[in-house]
MOPAC internal coordinates of N, CA, C and O (Angstrom, degrees):
PM7 1SCF
backbone

  N    0.0000 0     0.00 0     0.00 0    0    0    0
  C    1.4454 1     0.00 0     0.00 0    1    0    0
  C    1.4101 1   111.58 1     0.00 0    2    1    0
  O    1.2310 1   119.22 1   -35.51 1    3    2    1
  N    1.3585 1   119.09 1   144.49 1    3    2    1
  C    1.4053 1   129.86 1   179.42 1    5    3    2
  C    1.4131 1   111.03 1   -74.44 1    6    5    3
  O    1.2310 1   117.29 1   -26.16 1    7    6    5
  N    1.2620 1   122.77 1   153.84 1    7    6    5
  C    1.4957 1   130.12 1   173.69 1    9    7    6
  C    1.5398 1   110.81 1   -56.38 1   10    9    7
  O    1.2310 1   121.43 1   129.27 1   11   10    9
  N    1.3018 1   114.88 1   -50.73 1   11   10    9
  C    1.4185 1   123.13 1  -179.68 1   13   11   10
  C    1.5645 1   114.59 1   -54.74 1   14   13   11
  O    1.2310 1   119.52 1   135.12 1   15   14   13
  N    1.3586 1   118.52 1   -44.88 1   15   14   13
  C    1.3463 1   124.25 1   176.72 1   17   15   14
  C    1.5296 1   109.49 1   -65.01 1   18   17   15
  O    1.2310 1   118.71 1   136.65 1   19   18   17
  N    1.4013 1   120.06 1   -43.35 1   19   18   17
  C    1.4113 1   118.10 1  -178.49 1   21   19   18
  C    1.4891 1   109.63 1   -61.88 1   22   21   19
  O    1.2310 1   121.08 1   129.55 1   23   22   21
  N    1.4153 1   115.53 1   -50.45 1   23   22   21
  C    1.4209 1   117.20 1   179.99 1   25   23   22
  C    1.5869 1   116.58 1   -54.90 1   26   25   23
  O    1.2310 1   120.24 1   145.74 1   27   26   25
  N    1.4325 1   117.15 1   -34.26 1   27   26   25
  C    1.3644 1   117.86 1  -179.65 1   29   27   26
  C    1.5132 1   106.85 1   -72.56 1   30   29   27
  O    1.2310 1   115.55 1   141.17 1   31   30   29
  N    1.3539 1   126.05 1   -38.83 1   31   30   29
  C    1.3917 1   127.86 1   177.92 1   33   31   30
  C    1.6692 1   109.92 1   -62.67 1   34   33   31
  O    1.2310 1   122.76 1   141.15 1   35   34   33
  N    1.2604 1   112.31 1   -38.85 1   35   34   33
  C    1.4348 1   112.44 1  -179.47 1   37   35   34
  C    1.5302 1   109.22 1   -71.52 1   38   37   35
  O    1.2310 1   120.94 1   135.45 1   39   38   37
  N    1.3036 1   115.81 1   -44.55 1   39   38   37
  C    1.5139 1   116.36 1   173.55 1   41   39   38
  C    1.4468 1   116.67 1   -52.79 1   42   41   39
  O    1.2310 1   120.61 1   134.66 1   43   42   41
  N    1.4141 1   116.44 1   -45.34 1   43   42   41
  C    1.4773 1   121.44 1  -175.58 1   45   43   42
  C    1.6085 1   105.30 1   -69.88 1   46   45   43
  O    1.2310 1   118.35 1   143.04 1   47   46   45
  N    1.2655 1   120.75 1   -36.96 1   47   46   45
  C    1.4313 1   124.05 1   179.14 1   49   47   46
  C    1.6183 1   113.29 1   -68.77 1   50   49   47
  O    1.2310 1   121.32 1   147.21 1   51   50   49
  N    1.2965 1   115.09 1   -32.79 1   51   50   49
  C    1.5119 1   119.11 1   167.42 1   53   51   50
  C    1.3945 1   112.80 1   -64.00 1   54   53   51
  O    1.2310 1   121.11 1   126.50 1   55   54   53
  N    1.3356 1   115.47 1   -53.50 1   55   54   53
  C    1.4377 1   121.23 1   177.96 1   57   55   54
  C    1.5541 1   111.95 1   -54.69 1   58   57   55
  O    1.2310 1   118.41 1   130.06 1   59   58   57
  N    1.3398 1   120.64 1   -49.94 1   59   58   57
  C    1.4259 1   124.57 1   178.35 1   61   59   58
  C    1.6468 1   108.70 1   -54.76 1   62   61   59
  O    1.2310 1   122.10 1   134.14 1   63   62   61
  N    1.3210 1   113.58 1   -45.86 1   63   62   61
  C    1.3948 1   118.27 1  -178.71 1   65   63   62
  C    1.4290 1   115.21 1   -59.66 1   66   65   63
  O    1.2310 1   119.44 1   133.47 1   67   66   65
  N    1.3408 1   118.66 1   -46.53 1   67   66   65
  C    1.4233 1   126.71 1   170.80 1   69   67   66
  C    1.5150 1   112.65 1   -50.54 1   70   69   67
  O    1.2310 1   119.81 1   126.23 1   71   70   69
  N    1.3334 1   117.97 1   -53.77 1   71   70   69
  C    1.3916 1   124.81 1  -179.06 1   73   71   70
  C    1.5139 1   110.24 1   -56.49 1   74   73   71
  O    1.2310 1   122.90 1   130.75 1   75   74   73
  N    1.2730 1   112.04 1   -49.25 1   75   74   73
  C    1.6355 1   114.70 1  -179.82 1   77   75   74
  C    1.5267 1   108.99 1   -61.56 1   78   77   75
  O    1.2310 1   120.67 1   131.04 1   79   78   77
  N    1.2697 1   116.32 1   -48.96 1   79   78   77
  C    1.5690 1   123.53 1  -174.07 1   81   79   78
  C    1.5072 1   100.49 1   -62.98 1   82   81   79
  O    1.2310 1   114.08 1   139.99 1   83   82   81
  N    1.2795 1   128.81 1   -40.01 1   83   82   81
  C    1.4927 1   122.72 1  -177.31 1   85   83   82
  C    1.4789 1   106.46 1   -74.52 1   86   85   83
  O    1.2310 1   117.32 1   150.09 1   87   86   85
  N    1.3164 1   122.70 1   -29.91 1   87   86   85
  C    1.5290 1   121.99 1   174.58 1   89   87   86
  C    1.4759 1   111.33 1   -67.12 1   90   89   87
  O    1.2310 1   118.31 1   135.83 1   91   90   89
  N    1.3590 1   120.82 1   -44.17 1   91   90   89
  C    1.4581 1   120.71 1  -173.58 1   93   91   90
  C    1.6385 1   109.57 1   -79.76 1   94   93   91
  O    1.2310 1   120.95 1   168.58 1   95   94   93
  N    1.2830 1   115.79 1   -11.42 1   95   94   93
  C    1.5439 1   119.62 1   174.89 1   97   95   94
  C    1.4802 1   108.32 1   -65.53 1   98   97   95
  O    1.2310 1   122.72 1   126.64 1   99   98   97
  N    1.4050 1   112.39 1   -53.36 1   99   98   97
  C    1.4884 1   118.73 1   179.58 1  101   99   98
  C    1.5290 1   105.43 1  -145.03 1  102  101   99
  O    1.2310 1   120.60 1   -79.68 1  103  102  101
  N    1.3180 1   116.46 1   100.32 1  103  102  101
  C    1.4408 1   118.76 1  -170.89 1  105  103  102
  C    1.5281 1   113.05 1   -67.41 1  106  105  103
  O    1.2310 1   118.01 1   142.77 1  107  106  105
  N    1.3504 1   121.39 1   -37.23 1  107  106  105
  C    1.3766 1   118.67 1   178.52 1  109  107  106
  C    1.5107 1   110.89 1   -70.68 1  110  109  107
  O    1.2310 1   119.30 1   141.48 1  111  110  109
  N    1.2437 1   118.94 1   -38.52 1  111  110  109
  C    1.5016 1   117.96 1   176.45 1  113  111  110
  C    1.5092 1   112.85 1   -66.20 1  114  113  111
  O    1.2310 1   121.15 1   141.95 1  115  114  113
  N    1.2714 1   115.40 1   -38.05 1  115  114  113
  C    1.4740 1   125.35 1  -179.54 1  117  115  114
  C    1.6681 1   106.21 1   -62.41 1  118  117  115
  O    1.2310 1   121.75 1   132.05 1  119  118  117
  N    1.3523 1   114.26 1   -47.95 1  119  118  117
  C    1.4580 1   122.47 1  -177.24 1  121  119  118
  C    1.6223 1   106.39 1   -60.61 1  122  121  119
  O    1.2310 1   122.11 1   131.44 1  123  122  121
  N    1.4297 1   113.57 1   -48.56 1  123  122  121
  C    1.4247 1   122.33 1  -179.25 1  125  123  122
  C    1.5127 1   108.43 1   -58.91 1  126  125  123
  O    1.2310 1   116.25 1   139.24 1  127  126  125
  N    1.2941 1   124.73 1   -40.76 1  127  126  125
  C    1.3877 1   128.13 1   174.84 1  129  127  126
  C    1.4943 1   116.97 1   -64.34 1  130  129  127
  O    1.2310 1   121.50 1   140.72 1  131  130  129
  N    1.2058 1   114.74 1   -39.28 1  131  130  129
  C    1.4191 1   125.88 1   175.82 1  133  131  130
  C    1.6083 1   111.74 1   -62.89 1  134  133  131
  O    1.2310 1   123.34 1   136.79 1  135  134  133
  N    1.2979 1   111.21 1   -43.21 1  135  134  133
  C    1.4567 1   117.39 1  -177.31 1  137  135  134
  C    1.5357 1   112.22 1   -70.87 1  138  137  135
  O    1.2310 1   123.34 1   136.51 1  139  138  137
  N    1.4287 1   111.21 1   -43.49 1  139  138  137
  C    1.5143 1   118.40 1   172.74 1  141  139  138
  C    1.5077 1   111.77 1   -53.12 1  142  141  139
  O    1.2310 1   122.45 1   128.36 1  143  142  141
  N    1.3504 1   112.91 1   -51.64 1  143  142  141
  C    1.5727 1   115.38 1  -174.55 1  145  143  142
  C    1.4933 1   107.90 1   -63.40 1  146  145  143
  O    1.2310 1   119.90 1   139.52 1  147  146  145
  N    1.3263 1   117.80 1   -40.48 1  147  146  145
  C    1.4782 1   112.39 1  -175.42 1  149  147  146
  C    1.4765 1   113.65 1   -71.63 1  150  149  147
  O    1.2310 1   120.66 1   146.65 1  151  150  149
  N    1.4168 1   116.35 1   -33.35 1  151  150  149
  C    1.4845 1   123.53 1   168.43 1  153  151  150
  C    1.5036 1   113.77 1   -53.49 1  154  153  151
  O    1.2310 1   123.15 1   129.71 1  155  154  153
  N    1.2780 1   111.57 1   -50.29 1  155  154  153
  C    1.5857 1   119.53 1  -176.37 1  157  155  154
  C    1.4553 1    99.92 1   -62.03 1  158  157  155
  O    1.2310 1   116.93 1   126.78 1  159  158  157
  N    1.3888 1   123.45 1   -53.22 1  159  158  157
  C    1.5242 1   119.65 1  -174.67 1  161  159  158
  C    1.4111 1   111.96 1   -57.97 1  162  161  159
  O    1.2310 1   118.08 1   137.68 1  163  162  161
  N    1.3027 1   121.26 1   -42.32 1  163  162  161
  C    1.4775 1   123.98 1  -170.48 1  165  163  162
  C    1.6889 1   106.99 1   -68.93 1  166  165  163
  O    1.2310 1   122.00 1   143.36 1  167  166  165
  N    1.3080 1   113.78 1   -36.64 1  167  166  165
  C    1.4334 1   118.21 1  -175.81 1  169  167  166
  C    1.4641 1   106.54 1   -74.37 1  170  169  167
  O    1.2310 1   119.50 1   136.63 1  171  170  169
  N    1.4436 1   118.56 1   -43.37 1  171  170  169
  C    1.4194 1   122.68 1  -179.35 1  173  171  170
  C    1.5095 1   117.71 1   -63.51 1  174  173  171
  O    1.2310 1   121.25 1   146.92 1  175  174  173
  N    1.2877 1   115.22 1   -33.08 1  175  174  173
  C    1.5177 1   125.15 1   175.57 1  177  175  174
  C    1.4936 1   105.08 1   -77.30 1  178  177  175
  O    1.2310 1   117.58 1   141.16 1  179  178  177
  N    1.2509 1   122.22 1   -38.84 1  179  178  177
  C    1.5580 1   122.58 1   175.81 1  181  179  178
  C    1.5704 1   105.94 1   -60.15 1  182  181  179
  O    1.2310 1   117.82 1   134.44 1  183  182  181
  N    1.3516 1   121.75 1   -45.56 1  183  182  181
  C    1.3757 1   124.62 1  -176.97 1  185  183  182
  C    1.6141 1   110.75 1   -65.29 1  186  185  183
  O    1.2310 1   122.96 1   132.79 1  187  186  185
  N    1.3297 1   111.94 1   -47.21 1  187  186  185
  C    1.4597 1   117.12 1   175.86 1  189  187  186
  C    1.6236 1   111.93 1   -57.37 1  190  189  187
  O    1.2310 1   120.89 1   139.34 1  191  190  189
  N    1.3244 1   115.90 1   -40.66 1  191  190  189
  C    1.3585 1   115.28 1  -177.17 1  193  191  190
  C    1.5336 1   114.16 1   -80.60 1  194  193  191
  O    1.2310 1   120.45 1   155.43 1  195  194  193
  N    1.3614 1   116.74 1   -24.57 1  195  194  193
  C    1.3793 1   124.90 1   169.11 1  197  195  194
  C    1.5175 1   113.03 1   -61.65 1  198  197  195
  O    1.2310 1   121.66 1   130.63 1  199  198  197
  N    1.3565 1   114.43 1   -49.37 1  199  198  197
  C    1.5681 1   122.73 1  -175.17 1  201  199  198
  C    1.6276 1   102.63 1   -76.03 1  202  201  199
  O    1.2310 1   122.31 1   146.07 1  203  202  201
  N    1.2102 1   113.19 1   -33.93 1  203  202  201
  C    1.6687 1   116.24 1  -175.20 1  205  203  202
  C    1.5112 1   107.99 1   -74.11 1  206  205  203
  O    1.2310 1   119.38 1   166.61 1  207  206  205
  N    1.2655 1   118.80 1   -13.39 1  207  206  205
  C    1.5976 1   117.34 1  -176.94 1  209  207  206
  C    1.4396 1   107.42 1   -73.36 1  210  209  207
  O    1.2310 1   117.89 1   160.55 1  211  210  209
  N    1.3825 1   121.62 1   -19.45 1  211  210  209
  C    1.4211 1   118.84 1   177.03 1  213  211  210
  C    1.5250 1   112.48 1   -77.56 1  214  213  211
  O    1.2310 1   121.24 1   156.48 1  215  214  213
  N    1.2749 1   115.24 1   -23.52 1  215  214  213
  C    1.5285 1   116.57 1  -179.33 1  217  215  214
  C    1.6854 1   105.82 1  -117.65 1  218  217  215
  O    1.2310 1   121.52 1  -153.14 1  219  218  217
  N    1.1954 1   114.70 1    26.86 1  219  218  217
  C    1.5503 1   119.62 1   178.35 1  221  219  218
  C    1.4884 1   111.62 1    53.43 1  222  221  219
  O    1.2310 1   116.70 1  -135.19 1  223  222  221
  N    1.2907 1   123.89 1    44.81 1  223  222  221
  C    1.5300 1   127.27 1  -179.55 1  225  223  222
  C    1.6263 1    98.72 1  -113.42 1  226  225  223
  O    1.2310 1   122.52 1   -34.74 1  227  226  225
  N    1.4101 1   112.78 1   145.26 1  227  226  225
  C    1.4054 1   119.86 1  -178.12 1  229  227  226
  C    1.6123 1   104.87 1  -157.99 1  230  229  227
  O    1.2310 1   126.23 1   -52.79 1  231  230  229
  N    1.3091 1   105.63 1   127.21 1  231  230  229
  C    1.5482 1   116.12 1   172.54 1  233  231  230
  C    1.4981 1   106.97 1   -99.61 1  234  233  231
  O    1.2310 1   120.47 1   -39.70 1  235  234  233
  N    1.3741 1   116.70 1   140.30 1  235  234  233
  C    1.4278 1   122.47 1   179.76 1  237  235  234
  C    1.5821 1   104.94 1   -68.25 1  238  237  235
  O    1.2310 1   123.01 1   -37.46 1  239  238  237
  N    1.3217 1   111.84 1   142.54 1  239  238  237
  C    1.4406 1   120.86 1  -179.48 1  241  239  238
  C    1.5451 1   113.84 1  -106.24 1  242  241  239
  O    1.2310 1   120.59 1   -84.68 1  243  242  241
  N    1.2346 1   116.47 1    95.32 1  243  242  241
  C    1.5437 1   121.59 1  -172.52 1  245  243  242
  C    1.4172 1   106.06 1  -146.92 1  246  245  243
  O    1.2310 1   120.99 1   -14.00 1  247  246  245
  N    1.4577 1   115.71 1   166.00 1  247  246  245
  C    1.3930 1   114.98 1  -179.85 1  249  247  246
  C    1.4845 1   118.29 1   -56.72 1  250  249  247
  O    1.2310 1   117.48 1   143.68 1  251  250  249
  N    1.4495 1   122.40 1   -36.32 1  251  250  249
  C    1.3237 1   123.59 1   177.41 1  253  251  250
  C    1.4827 1   117.29 1   -53.81 1  254  253  251
  O    1.2310 1   124.62 1   130.61 1  255  254  253
  N    1.3657 1   108.73 1   -49.39 1  255  254  253
  C    1.5407 1   114.92 1   179.04 1  257  255  254
  C    1.4893 1   112.39 1   -67.91 1  258  257  255
  O    1.2310 1   120.08 1   137.27 1  259  258  257
  N    1.2408 1   117.45 1   -42.73 1  259  258  257
  C    1.4431 1   118.98 1   173.58 1  261  259  258
  C    1.5147 1   114.44 1   -59.68 1  262  261  259
  O    1.2310 1   118.15 1   137.29 1  263  262  261
  N    1.1761 1   121.13 1   -42.71 1  263  262  261
  C    1.5004 1   123.06 1   179.62 1  265  263  262
  C    1.5665 1   108.77 1   -68.76 1  266  265  263
  O    1.2310 1   122.26 1   143.21 1  267  266  265
  N    1.3342 1   113.28 1   -36.79 1  267  266  265
  C    1.5127 1   117.69 1  -177.87 1  269  267  266
  C    1.6204 1   106.13 1   -65.42 1  270  269  267
  O    1.2310 1   121.66 1   128.90 1  271  270  269
  N    1.2923 1   114.42 1   -51.10 1  271  270  269
  C    1.4373 1   125.15 1   179.82 1  273  271  270
  C    1.5913 1   109.79 1   -53.33 1  274  273  271
  O    1.2310 1   124.00 1   130.38 1  275  274  273
  N    1.3794 1   109.93 1   -49.62 1  275  274  273
  C    1.4350 1   117.93 1  -177.17 1  277  275  274
  C    1.5959 1   112.14 1   -66.27 1  278  277  275
  O    1.2310 1   121.03 1   126.36 1  279  278  277
  N    1.2239 1   115.64 1   -53.64 1  279  278  277
  C    1.5847 1   118.86 1  -175.02 1  281  279  278
  C    1.5516 1   105.81 1   -67.30 1  282  281  279
  O    1.2310 1   117.18 1   143.32 1  283  282  281
  N    1.2756 1   122.96 1   -36.68 1  283  282  281
  C    1.5164 1   121.70 1  -170.55 1  285  283  282
  C    1.3549 1   114.27 1   -98.15 1  286  285  283
  O    1.2310 1   120.05 1   164.13 1  287  286  285
  N    1.3910 1   117.50 1   -15.87 1  287  286  285
  C    1.5517 1   119.14 1  -177.64 1  289  287  286
  C    1.4183 1   113.20 1    72.45 1  290  289  287
  O    1.2310 1   121.41 1    35.92 1  291  290  289
  N    1.3246 1   114.90 1  -144.08 1  291  290  289
  C    1.4566 1   128.15 1  -177.77 1  293  291  290
  C    1.5249 1   110.54 1   -58.34 1  294  293  291
  O    1.2310 1   120.27 1   126.80 1  295  294  293
  N    1.4393 1   117.09 1   -53.20 1  295  294  293
  C    1.3959 1   115.58 1   175.44 1  297  295  294
  C    1.5457 1   116.41 1   -57.28 1  298  297  295
  O    1.2310 1   118.63 1   150.01 1  299  298  297
  N    1.3184 1   120.22 1   -29.99 1  299  298  297
  C    1.4684 1   125.30 1   172.92 1  301  299  298
  C    1.4825 1   114.29 1   -66.55 1  302  301  299
  O    1.2310 1   123.22 1   143.21 1  303  302  301
  N    1.3322 1   111.43 1   -36.79 1  303  302  301
  C    1.5515 1   115.90 1   174.11 1  305  303  302
  C    1.4557 1   109.81 1   -69.67 1  306  305  303
  O    1.2310 1   116.99 1   139.24 1  307  306  305
  N    1.2728 1   123.32 1   -40.76 1  307  306  305
  C    1.4034 1   130.30 1  -179.08 1  309  307  306
  C    1.5580 1   109.63 1   -63.40 1  310  309  307
  O    1.2310 1   120.80 1   140.04 1  311  310  309
  N    1.4122 1   116.08 1   -39.96 1  311  310  309
  C    1.3813 1   119.27 1   176.73 1  313  311  310
  C    1.5064 1   118.57 1   -71.00 1  314  313  311
  O    1.2310 1   122.51 1   147.05 1  315  314  313
  N    1.4433 1   112.80 1   -32.95 1  315  314  313
  C    1.3409 1   118.98 1   173.55 1  317  315  314
  C    1.6380 1   117.08 1   -67.77 1  318  317  315
  O    1.2310 1   124.07 1   148.47 1  319  318  317
  N    1.3973 1   109.79 1   -31.53 1  319  318  317
  C    1.4766 1   116.36 1  -177.85 1  321  319  318
  C    1.5866 1   103.31 1   -82.07 1  322  321  319
  O    1.2310 1   118.75 1   142.78 1  323  322  321
  N    1.2241 1   119.98 1   -37.22 1  323  322  321
  C    1.5244 1   120.53 1   179.57 1  325  323  322
  C    1.5876 1   105.17 1   -65.28 1  326  325  323
  O    1.2310 1   120.90 1   135.81 1  327  326  325
  N    1.4067 1   115.88 1   -44.19 1  327  326  325
  C    1.4751 1   115.90 1  -175.96 1  329  327  326
  C    1.4858 1   110.37 1   -65.90 1  330  329  327
  O    1.2310 1   120.42 1   141.93 1  331  330  329
  N    1.3481 1   116.80 1   -38.07 1  331  330  329
  C    1.4961 1   120.03 1   177.90 1  333  331  330
  C    1.5313 1   110.10 1   -62.82 1  334  333  331
  O    1.2310 1   117.96 1   134.53 1  335  334  333
  N    1.3201 1   121.49 1   -45.47 1  335  334  333
  C    1.4365 1   127.10 1   178.40 1  337  335  334
  C    1.4966 1   109.58 1   -63.87 1  338  337  335
  O    1.2310 1   117.41 1   141.09 1  339  338  337
  N    1.2257 1   122.54 1   -38.91 1  339  338  337
  C    1.4360 1   130.91 1  -171.34 1  341  339  338
  C    1.6514 1   105.92 1   -76.05 1  342  341  339
  O    1.2310 1   121.30 1   130.76 1  343  342  341
  N    1.2514 1   115.11 1   -49.24 1  343  342  341
  C    1.5797 1   118.89 1  -168.86 1  345  343  342
  C    1.6222 1   101.08 1   -84.95 1  346  345  343
  O    1.2310 1   117.82 1   138.72 1  347  346  345
  N    1.2259 1   121.76 1   -41.28 1  347  346  345
  C    1.4647 1   120.13 1  -176.61 1  349  347  346
  C    1.5541 1   109.94 1  -124.00 1  350  349  347
  O    1.2310 1   121.68 1  -102.04 1  351  350  349
  N    1.3378 1   114.38 1    77.96 1  351  350  349
  C    1.4674 1   121.33 1   176.64 1  353  351  350
  C    1.5151 1   111.45 1   -57.87 1  354  353  351
  O    1.2310 1   121.63 1   -36.18 1  355  354  353
  N    1.2687 1   114.49 1   143.82 1  355  354  353
  C    1.4365 1   118.03 1   179.44 1  357  355  354
  C    1.6010 1   110.91 1   -89.31 1  358  357  355
  O    1.2310 1   120.10 1   180.00 1  359  358  357

């Protein structure tokens, strides 16, 4: 295995551990935070797709993109847009 993939898995594991620890610290607050982030992600992707329809740009709408946009906010949306333009250039 390459060092980059190991670091990526370790970083993802630490992030998942922090999220799970936050949830068990106060379950209702953690659930509310998860719902807020998912709703923010869904609304922001909807707005990006609505505005992007004028220039034929579309982000996929799935749980991974909604959670990315929700947890990371505006930088997450920018990363999703950059990744979409980089992987699937028009």
